[in-house]
C-alpha positions, 0 to 999 in steps of 0.5 A: 585576145587581151580581153579574156586574160583581163576577165580571168584576172578580174574573176580570180580577184573576186574569187579571192575577195569572196574567199577572204570574206568567208574566211574572216567570217569563220574566224570571227565565229571561232573567236566568238565560240572560244569566248562562249566556251570560256563563259560556259566553263567547258575547259573545267569539265572537259580538260584535264592537266597534261592531256589535250584541251577538251579531250575529257576524262574529268570524273564527276562522283554523283550519288549514283556513281562516277561519271566521266566527262566526254571528248569534245574535240573533233575527233571522228572516233572519240570525240564529236567530229561526227556531229552536225550542228543540229546534233551538237545543239540538241546535245548542248540545250536538250541533253540528247546525244547523236544516238538519241540517249539522254546525257547524264544532268551533270552536263548542265544542259537545263541552263544551256537551253537558254543559248541563242541559236547564234551562240550555239553556231558560234560554239559549233564552229569553234569546236569543229574548226578552232579545237585540235582533234584528239584521239583520247577515249573516255573512260568507262563510267563507274555506275552499276546496272541498273542505275547505269541504264540511260532510258529513265533519264528521258523522263528526268529530262522531260520533267526538269529540262526546259525546251530551248524556245521557252527558256530563251523567251523567259530570260528575254522577257524578264529584264528590260535593262539591256545590261541586266538582261545580258548579265541574266543571259550569262548567269542563267545560261552559259555560265550556269551558276545555278548548277552549283549555287542553287538547291536541289530537289529529291531528284537532284533537280535544281529547284529553280533555273532562273530568277523568275522561277523562284527565290531559291534561285542562287540561294546556295547549293548542296556541297560540291566535293565537300565545298558548300556553294554560297548564296549569290543572292543579297543576304547580308550575313551569308550572301553577297548583301555587303559586296559591291558591284566592283567586289563581284567584278573583281572576284570574277576576274581574279578569285579575289577581293577585299571581301574574300577569296575563291576556293574549291570548283569556283576557282576552277570556274574563275581560271577556266572561265570567268577571268576571260570574259570582257569587263562589260560582261562581268559588269553585266553579270555583277549588275543582274546578281545585285538585283536578286532579293534575299531568299532568307529574309529573317537575317539580322545584318552583320555588325563587327563586334570588337570584343574577341579582338580586344580579349586577344590583344590582352592575351586573354585566350580563355575563349574556346579555340582562342589559343589555337587561333593565336598560334596558327592563324593570327599571323595571316588573318589578324587578331581583329579578323580582317586579314590582309584583303586580296592576299589573306582574306578577312574572316570577320564577316565572311559569308563562308564563315557564317553559313549554316553548314561549316563544311567549307571552313573546316575543309580549308583548315583540315586540307588547305587551299590554293588560290592560283594565279590569274592573267590579271592577278599573277600572284598565287597564295597557298594556305597550308593544311592543319590536319597533321598539326591539329587534332580533330578537336583543336579544328572544331575549337578554332572553327568555333572560335572563328565562326563566333568571333567579331560578331559572326555568331554562327553555331558551334562545331563539334569533334564529331562534325570534324571527324564526319567532314573528314570522310568527305575531305576534298582533293587539294587541287580543284582546278584540275582535280575531280568534281563531286556532286554529292 
């Protein structure tokens, strides 16, 4: 009689231990998924300030019209609650919805094709069990017929999006150093850096999806909401050639370093994504980026030229735009153009300043920019807009001065350039704002 109660008690302990183990495994997967969601920058595209996280509604301005990001919470009606793990993986890595339709490639499934089965499983567990369901409907897309038809996207997907198995094999076989291989996986896969920083072809496809495809990979992209993504390769003047691994890690962690500060969609990627990554993963990404040889091999190294500094210190403002610079910019960026790094970025030798396309610099002067706080850099800094203080001609002049001074030697900017760029002026706040892929 005493044996059976003991057996029942023992059995209950065994079942309790099994359940606790299963719960621990799920909790671990949820945390892995949460981390991968940050690495994949999911919140930046699927979350709007003031609305439930991951409930979608962010608008993407494409050449064919406006697309809105979807609700990816586990809501059964408006979200992905009905998706099985296989269907979730198919949408994530192949761009195929649960109903069989092809997703617009604003969703970077050509990059997500590199995600491993384990990482897909962790992401599914997180979005299924770690995210609160929200019954927020996705707004209708603003694309007119016949461009609104999805079936032609099937051919785009077949042509430009790699099969997951082949994509994973390519990334794994390219690098023998495990740390660099990890960095390659993150940059080429979940972080989908090429979606912005690689050039695109006539069909709006990325010309290269990995370092193994072509040296065009991460060599600089098309304008994203007026901001021009720079090269992440080792060009000395317009890329990361003068950035150390520590510079790259600091930039991805805080949005700032001794070389410059983030702006536009990159700020959103840092705030929602890379600031939450581990030091080991950020270092792996930095090491990988440092392996990418320059795409533009004709560039001469940038060398600081003190001529403009000496002229300004002599009160010589005869150069085009020099007086505008002294009156409006020198207090923060200094007469020597070196700024106060990590607070007010240097303009001398800045890759954004020296780029062929002056759009980013013109837009920052026109509309200003805010560098928000991050967990490890809690101070926010704002550059005011000068659009209402300076004329189009004055903006052209001061932009030309900045691009020519201190050895920058970049082409001049005309008043007509400024007027035309004003038409594409980006929203002030890019952390929770709209995203454009024009």
